[in-house]
C-alpha positions in Angstrom: 2.6 1.5 42.7 5.2 2.1 40.0 5.6 5.3 38.1 3.3 5.8 35.2 4.9 5.2 31.9 5.0 8.3 29.7 3.7 8.1 26.1 4.2 10.4 23.1 1.2 12.5 24.0 2.5 13.3 27.5 4.6 16.3 28.6 8.2 15.2 29.0 10.4 17.1 31.5 14.2 17.3 31.5 14.3 14.6 34.2 12.1 12.3 32.0 14.4 12.8 29.0 17.4 12.1 31.2 15.9 8.9 32.6 14.9 7.7 29.2 18.4 8.2 27.9 20.0 6.4 30.9 17.7 3.5 30.4 18.7 3.2 26.8 22.4 3.3 27.6 21.9 0.6 30.3 20.2 -1.6 27.8 23.0 -1.1 25.2 25.6 -1.9 27.8 23.7 -5.1 28.8 23.6 -6.2 25.2 27.3 -5.5 24.8 28.1 -7.6 27.9 26.1 -10.5 26.6 27.9 -10.4 23.2 31.3 -9.8 24.8 31.8 -6.3 23.2 33.9 -3.6 24.8 31.5 -0.7 25.4 34.3 1.8 26.1 35.7 1.3 22.7 32.3 1.7 21.1 31.8 5.0 23.0 35.2 6.3 22.1 34.7 5.5 18.4 31.4 7.5 18.5 29.4 4.4 17.7 26.6 5.3 20.2 25.8 9.0 19.9 23.6 10.8 22.4 21.5 12.4 19.6 20.6 8.9 18.3 19.6 7.7 21.7 17.5 10.8 22.5 13.7 10.5 22.2 12.1 12.6 19.5 15.2 13.8 17.7 15.0 15.2 14.3 16.7 12.2 12.7 14.4 9.7 14.4 11.3 11.6 13.3 12.6 11.8 9.8 13.3 8.0 9.8 9.8 7.3 11.1 8.3 9.5 8.4 10.2 7.7 5.7 9.1 4.3 7.0 5.5 5.3 7.0 5.7 6.6 3.4 7.5 3.5 2.3 4.9 1.2 3.9 2.0 3.2 2.3 3.6 3.2 -1.1 4.4 -0.5 -0.9 0.7 -1.2 -0.2 -0.5 0.9 -3.1 2.0 -0.9 -5.4 0.9 -4.3 -4.2 -2.8 -3.5 -4.8 -2.3 -2.1 -8.3 0.1 -4.9 -9.2 -2.5 -7.5 -8.3 -5.1 -5.6 -10.3 -2.9 -5.4 -13.4 -1.8 -9.1 -13.3 -5.4 -10.2 -13.1 -7.0 -7.7 -15.6 -10.6 -8.3 -16.6 -11.9 -6.0 -19.3 -15.6 -6.6 -18.5 -15.1 -6.1 -14.8 -13.1 -2.9 -15.4 -15.8 -1.5 -17.6 -18.4 -2.2 -15.0 -16.3 -0.5 -12.3 -15.8 2.5 -14.6 -19.5 2.7 -15.3 -20.3 2.5 -11.6 -17.8 5.2 -10.8 -19.3 7.6 -13.4 -22.8 7.0 -12.1 -21.6 7.6 -8.6 -19.9 10.9 -9.7 -23.0 12.0 -11.6 -25.2 11.3 -8.6 -22.8 13.2 -6.3 -23.0 16.2 -8.6 -26.8 16.1 -8.5 -26.7 15.8 -4.8 -24.4 18.8 -4.5 -26.5 20.9 -6.7 -29.8 20.1 -4.9 -30.4 21.3 -1.4 -30.2 18.6 1.2 -33.7 17.5 2.3 -34.4 15.6 5.4 -35.8 12.2 4.5 -38.7 11.0 6.5 -37.9 7.6 8.0 -40.6 5.1 7.3 -41.0 1.5 8.4 -39.9 -1.0 5.8 -42.6 -3.0 4.2 -43.0 -6.7 3.5 -41.2 -6.4 0.2 -37.9 -5.8 2.1 -38.2 -8.8 4.4 -35.8 -11.6 4.0 -37.4 -15.0 4.7 -35.2 -17.6 6.2 -35.6 -21.2 7.2 -39.0 -22.8 6.8 -40.6 -19.4 5.9 -38.8 -19.5 2.5 -40.8 -20.4 -0.7 -40.5 -23.9 -2.0 -38.6 -23.0 -5.1 -35.8 -21.7 -2.9 -35.7 -24.8 -0.7 -36.2 -27.8 -2.9 -34.0 -28.9 -5.8 -36.9 -30.3 -7.9 -38.4 -26.9 -8.6 -37.7 -25.8 -12.2 -37.0 -22.2 -11.0 -34.3 -23.3 -8.6 -30.8 -22.1 -9.6 -27.9 -23.6 -7.6 -25.8 -20.6 -6.4 -22.6 -22.8 -6.2 -22.9 -24.0 -9.8 -23.6 -20.4 -11.0 -20.6 -19.1 -9.1 -18.4 -21.8 -10.5 -19.5 -21.0 -14.0 -18.8 -17.3 -13.5 -15.4 -18.1 -12.1 -14.4 -20.2 -15.1 -15.6 -17.5 -17.5 -13.6 -14.9 -15.6 -10.5 -17.1 -15.7 -10.7 -17.2 -19.5 -11.0 -13.4 -19.7 -8.1 -12.6 -17.3 -4.8 -11.4 -18.7 -1.5 -10.2 -17.3 -1.0 -6.6 -18.4 2.5 -6.3 -17.0 3.7 -9.3 -19.0 1.7 -8.4 -22.1 2.9 -4.8 -22.3 6.4 -5.2 -20.8 8.7 -2.6 -22.4 5.8 -0.5 -23.7 3.7 0.0 -20.6 3.4 3.8 -21.4 1.8 3.2 -24.8 -1.8 4.1 -25.5 -2.7 0.4 -26.2 -2.1 -0.5 -22.5 -4.9 0.2 -20.1 -4.4 3.8 -19.0 -4.0 5.6 -16.6 -3.5 2.5 -14.4 -0.2 1.5 -16.1 1.2 5.0 -15.8 0.1 5.2 -12.2 1.9 1.9 -11.5 5.1 3.2 -13.0 4.8 6.4 -11.0 4.3 4.5 -7.7 7.3 2.3 -8.5 9.5 5.3 -9.1 8.2 6.9 -5.9 9.0 3.8 -4.0 12.5 3.9 -5.4 12.9 7.5 -4.4 11.8 6.8 -0.8 14.1 3.8 -0.4 17.0 5.9 -1.9 16.3 8.6 0.6 16.3 6.0 3.4 19.6 4.6 2.2 18.0 1.3 1.3 19.9 0.9 -1.9 18.9 -2.7 -2.6 15.2 -2.0 -2.5 15.6 1.2 -4.4 17.6 -0.6 -7.2 14.8 -3.3 -7.5 12.1 -0.6 -7.8 14.0 1.5 -10.4 15.1 -1.6 -12.4 11.5 -2.9 -12.6 10.3 0.6 -13.6 12.9 0.8 -16.4 12.1 -2.7 -17.7 8.4 -2.0 -17.8 8.8 1.4 -19.4 11.2 0.3 -22.1 13.3 2.4 -24.4 10.4 4.4 -25.9 10.8 8.2 -26.1 8.8 10.4 -23.9 9.0 8.2 -20.8 6.8 9.2 -17.8 9.5 8.6 -15.1 13.1 9.5 -14.4 13.9 6.0 -13.1 16.8 5.6 -15.5 18.6 8.7 -14.3 18.1 7.9 -10.6 19.3 4.4 -11.2 22.6 5.7 -12.4 22.8 8.1 -9.5 22.2 5.2 -7.1 25.1 3.3 -8.6 27.4 6.3 -8.2 26.2 6.9 -4.6 26.9 3.2 -3.8 30.3 3.5 -5.4 29.4 1.0 -8.1 29.7 2.9 -11.4 30.1 -0.3 -13.4 
Protein backbone atom coordinates (compact mmCIF):
# COMPACT_ATOMS: atom_id res chain seq x y z
CA UNK A 1 0.00 0.00 0.00
CA UNK A 2 1.17 3.49 -0.82
CA UNK A 3 1.51 6.27 1.64
CA UNK A 4 -1.67 8.10 2.56
CA UNK A 5 -1.95 11.47 0.85
CA UNK A 6 -1.99 14.36 3.31
CA UNK A 7 -4.73 16.97 3.15
CA UNK A 8 -5.10 20.48 4.56
CA UNK A 9 -6.57 19.20 7.81
CA UNK A 10 -3.70 16.80 8.59
CA UNK A 11 -0.60 17.55 10.61
CA UNK A 12 2.38 18.18 8.33
CA UNK A 13 5.84 17.39 9.64
CA UNK A 14 9.13 18.83 8.39
CA UNK A 15 9.68 15.73 6.25
CA UNK A 16 6.22 16.10 4.70
CA UNK A 17 6.91 19.72 3.77
CA UNK A 18 10.27 18.77 2.28
CA UNK A 19 8.75 15.95 0.23
CA UNK A 20 6.01 18.26 -0.97
CA UNK A 21 8.57 20.88 -2.07
CA UNK A 22 10.75 18.30 -3.85
CA UNK A 23 7.73 16.97 -5.74
CA UNK A 24 6.85 20.45 -6.94
CA UNK A 25 10.42 21.11 -8.07
CA UNK A 26 10.50 17.80 -10.00
CA UNK A 27 7.25 18.68 -11.76
CA UNK A 28 8.63 22.09 -12.71
CA UNK A 29 11.83 20.55 -14.10
CA UNK A 30 9.78 18.03 -16.07
CA UNK A 31 7.71 20.81 -17.64
CA UNK A 32 10.87 22.78 -18.47
CA UNK A 33 12.42 19.75 -20.22
CA UNK A 34 9.29 19.29 -22.32
CA UNK A 35 9.32 22.95 -23.36
CA UNK A 36 13.09 23.02 -23.86
CA UNK A 37 13.73 25.64 -21.15
CA UNK A 38 16.98 25.78 -19.22
CA UNK A 39 16.05 25.21 -15.57
CA UNK A 40 19.43 26.36 -14.19
CA UNK A 41 18.99 29.77 -15.77
CA UNK A 42 15.52 30.05 -14.29
CA UNK A 43 16.81 29.16 -10.84
CA UNK A 44 19.68 31.65 -11.08
CA UNK A 45 17.33 34.44 -12.11
CA UNK A 46 15.15 33.73 -9.09
CA UNK A 47 12.21 32.72 -11.28
CA UNK A 48 11.22 29.82 -9.00
CA UNK A 49 11.39 30.88 -5.37
CA UNK A 50 11.15 28.38 -2.55
CA UNK A 51 8.63 30.57 -0.72
CA UNK A 52 6.29 30.34 -3.72
CA UNK A 53 6.65 26.57 -3.90
CA UNK A 54 6.09 25.99 -0.20
CA UNK A 55 2.69 24.83 0.95
CA UNK A 56 0.60 27.22 3.04
CA UNK A 57 2.83 30.27 2.67
CA UNK A 58 1.44 33.66 3.57
CA UNK A 59 1.39 34.81 -0.06
CA UNK A 60 -0.48 31.69 -1.20
CA UNK A 61 -3.04 32.07 1.55
CA UNK A 62 -3.53 35.73 0.64
CA UNK A 63 -4.02 34.87 -3.05
CA UNK A 64 -6.56 32.19 -2.15
CA UNK A 65 -8.45 34.64 0.04
CA UNK A 66 -8.57 37.19 -2.78
CA UNK A 67 -9.83 34.60 -5.26
CA UNK A 68 -12.64 33.59 -2.93
CA UNK A 69 -13.69 37.20 -2.36
CA UNK A 70 -13.55 37.96 -6.09
CA UNK A 71 -15.69 34.91 -6.93
CA UNK A 72 -18.25 35.80 -4.26
CA UNK A 73 -18.48 39.43 -5.40
CA UNK A 74 -18.79 38.42 -9.06
CA UNK A 75 -21.72 36.18 -8.18
CA UNK A 76 -23.46 39.00 -6.28
CA UNK A 77 -22.89 41.41 -9.18
CA UNK A 78 -24.26 38.90 -11.69
CA UNK A 79 -27.43 38.26 -9.65
CA UNK A 80 -28.15 41.96 -9.06
CA UNK A 81 -27.37 42.85 -12.70
CA UNK A 82 -29.89 40.28 -13.94
CA UNK A 83 -32.47 41.67 -11.54
CA UNK A 84 -31.93 45.29 -12.64
CA UNK A 85 -31.93 44.49 -16.36
CA UNK A 86 -35.28 42.67 -15.99
CA UNK A 87 -36.97 44.98 -13.50
CA UNK A 88 -40.68 44.37 -12.85
CA UNK A 89 -42.35 46.94 -10.60
CA UNK A 90 -45.28 44.71 -9.64
CA UNK A 91 -43.05 41.77 -8.81
CA UNK A 92 -40.74 43.96 -6.76
CA UNK A 93 -43.70 45.37 -4.82
CA UNK A 94 -44.90 41.85 -4.08
CA UNK A 95 -41.42 40.82 -2.91
CA UNK A 96 -41.17 43.89 -0.67
CA UNK A 97 -44.59 43.19 0.84
CA UNK A 98 -43.68 39.56 1.51
CA UNK A 99 -40.42 40.64 3.14
CA UNK A 100 -42.23 43.10 5.43
CA UNK A 101 -44.76 40.45 6.40
CA UNK A 102 -41.96 37.99 7.11
CA UNK A 103 -40.11 40.53 9.27
CA UNK A 104 -43.29 41.39 11.18
CA UNK A 105 -44.01 37.72 11.79
CA UNK A 106 -40.43 37.23 12.93
CA UNK A 107 -40.75 40.08 15.44
CA UNK A 108 -43.97 38.56 16.78
CA UNK A 109 -42.33 35.16 17.10
CA UNK A 110 -39.38 36.67 18.95
CA UNK A 111 -41.61 38.46 21.42
CA UNK A 112 -43.76 35.43 22.18
CA UNK A 113 -42.38 32.48 24.03
CA UNK A 114 -41.85 29.47 21.83
CA UNK A 115 -44.56 26.88 22.34
CA UNK A 116 -44.33 23.29 21.33
CA UNK A 117 -46.79 22.56 18.60
CA UNK A 118 -48.74 19.38 18.88
CA UNK A 119 -48.27 17.35 15.77
CA UNK A 120 -51.60 16.23 14.35
CA UNK A 121 -52.42 14.03 11.43
CA UNK A 122 -53.40 16.05 8.32
CA UNK A 123 -57.03 15.80 7.29
CA UNK A 124 -58.63 15.14 3.90
CA UNK A 125 -58.52 18.85 3.02
CA UNK A 126 -54.74 18.57 2.64
CA UNK A 127 -54.81 15.54 0.35
CA UNK A 128 -53.69 15.95 -3.24
CA UNK A 129 -55.70 13.76 -5.56
CA UNK A 130 -53.88 12.38 -8.58
CA UNK A 131 -54.77 10.33 -11.60
CA UNK A 132 -58.31 8.93 -11.77
CA UNK A 133 -59.10 10.20 -8.26
CA UNK A 134 -59.17 13.83 -9.47
CA UNK A 135 -62.52 15.54 -10.02
CA UNK A 136 -63.87 15.81 -13.54
CA UNK A 137 -63.33 19.54 -13.88
CA UNK A 138 -59.58 19.00 -13.43
CA UNK A 139 -59.42 16.19 -15.98
CA UNK A 140 -61.67 17.04 -18.91
CA UNK A 141 -61.47 20.10 -21.12
CA UNK A 142 -65.22 20.42 -21.68
CA UNK A 143 -65.84 21.49 -18.08
CA UNK A 144 -66.55 25.23 -17.85
CA UNK A 145 -64.47 25.56 -14.69
CA UNK A 146 -61.36 24.13 -16.34
CA UNK A 147 -58.49 26.61 -16.72
CA UNK A 148 -55.58 25.54 -18.88
CA UNK A 149 -52.41 26.14 -16.81
CA UNK A 150 -50.24 26.46 -19.92
CA UNK A 151 -52.43 29.19 -21.45
CA UNK A 152 -52.54 31.05 -18.13
CA UNK A 153 -48.75 30.83 -17.75
CA UNK A 154 -48.29 32.07 -21.33
CA UNK A 155 -50.63 35.01 -20.69
CA UNK A 156 -48.81 35.95 -17.47
CA UNK A 157 -45.46 35.72 -19.28
CA UNK A 158 -46.61 38.08 -22.04
CA UNK A 159 -47.94 40.56 -19.50
CA UNK A 160 -44.67 40.41 -17.58
CA UNK A 161 -42.60 40.99 -20.73
CA UNK A 162 -44.56 44.19 -21.37
CA UNK A 163 -43.82 45.42 -17.84
CA UNK A 164 -40.08 44.64 -17.84
CA UNK A 165 -37.59 47.49 -18.17
CA UNK A 166 -33.80 47.76 -18.12
CA UNK A 167 -32.93 50.01 -15.20
CA UNK A 168 -29.20 50.12 -16.04
CA UNK A 169 -29.90 51.52 -19.51
CA UNK A 170 -32.77 53.77 -18.44
CA UNK A 171 -30.84 55.46 -15.63
CA UNK A 172 -27.32 55.31 -17.09
CA UNK A 173 -25.35 58.30 -15.84
CA UNK A 174 -27.80 58.99 -12.98
CA UNK A 175 -28.06 55.67 -11.22
CA UNK A 176 -27.65 57.34 -7.82
CA UNK A 177 -30.69 59.59 -8.26
CA UNK A 178 -33.82 59.08 -6.19
CA UNK A 179 -35.86 58.35 -9.33
CA UNK A 180 -34.02 55.05 -9.81
CA UNK A 181 -35.10 52.05 -7.73
CA UNK A 182 -33.15 52.39 -4.54
CA UNK A 183 -31.30 50.96 -2.64
CA UNK A 184 -30.70 48.30 -5.31
CA UNK A 185 -28.94 50.69 -7.73
CA UNK A 186 -26.59 52.02 -5.05
CA UNK A 187 -25.90 48.47 -3.89
CA UNK A 188 -24.98 47.54 -7.47
CA UNK A 189 -22.52 50.44 -7.70
CA UNK A 190 -21.00 49.49 -4.35
CA UNK A 191 -20.52 45.88 -5.50
CA UNK A 192 -18.92 47.02 -8.75
CA UNK A 193 -16.52 49.26 -6.85
CA UNK A 194 -15.72 46.45 -4.42
CA UNK A 195 -15.03 44.10 -7.32
CA UNK A 196 -12.65 46.67 -8.80
CA UNK A 197 -10.82 47.03 -5.47
CA UNK A 198 -10.37 43.25 -5.15
CA UNK A 199 -9.06 42.89 -8.70
CA UNK A 200 -6.73 45.85 -8.15
CA UNK A 201 -5.37 44.21 -5.00
CA UNK A 202 -4.90 40.94 -6.91
CA UNK A 203 -2.98 42.86 -9.66
CA UNK A 204 -5.65 42.05 -12.25
CA UNK A 205 -5.66 45.48 -13.81
CA UNK A 206 -7.81 44.64 -16.83
CA UNK A 207 -10.73 43.33 -14.74
CA UNK A 208 -10.33 46.18 -12.25
CA UNK A 209 -10.42 48.76 -15.06
CA UNK A 210 -13.62 47.25 -16.50
CA UNK A 211 -15.36 47.33 -13.11
CA UNK A 212 -14.27 50.92 -12.29
CA UNK A 213 -15.13 52.15 -15.81
CA UNK A 214 -18.63 50.67 -15.68
CA UNK A 215 -19.14 52.14 -12.23
CA UNK A 216 -18.12 55.61 -13.44
CA UNK A 217 -20.38 55.37 -16.51
CA UNK A 218 -23.40 54.34 -14.46
CA UNK A 219 -22.79 56.86 -11.69
CA UNK A 220 -22.32 59.81 -14.02
CA UNK A 221 -20.96 63.27 -13.25
CA UNK A 222 -23.52 64.13 -10.59
CA UNK A 223 -22.25 65.59 -7.32
CA UNK A 224 -22.36 63.51 -4.20
CA UNK A 225 -21.36 60.21 -5.76
CA UNK A 226 -21.58 57.12 -3.62
CA UNK A 227 -18.32 55.52 -4.80
CA UNK A 228 -14.67 56.50 -5.23
CA UNK A 229 -14.30 54.60 -8.51
CA UNK A 230 -13.08 57.68 -10.38
CA UNK A 231 -10.16 58.23 -8.02
CA UNK A 232 -9.15 54.56 -7.99
CA UNK A 233 -9.36 54.41 -11.78
CA UNK A 234 -6.73 57.16 -12.03
CA UNK A 235 -4.63 55.37 -9.42
CA UNK A 236 -4.87 52.17 -11.48
CA UNK A 237 -3.60 53.98 -14.59
CA UNK A 238 -0.64 55.35 -12.64
CA UNK A 239 0.09 51.94 -11.13
CA UNK A 240 0.05 50.35 -14.60
CA UNK A 241 2.33 53.17 -15.86
CA UNK A 242 -0.37 54.47 -18.23
CA UNK A 243 -1.06 58.03 -17.06
CA UNK A 244 -2.53 58.99 -20.44
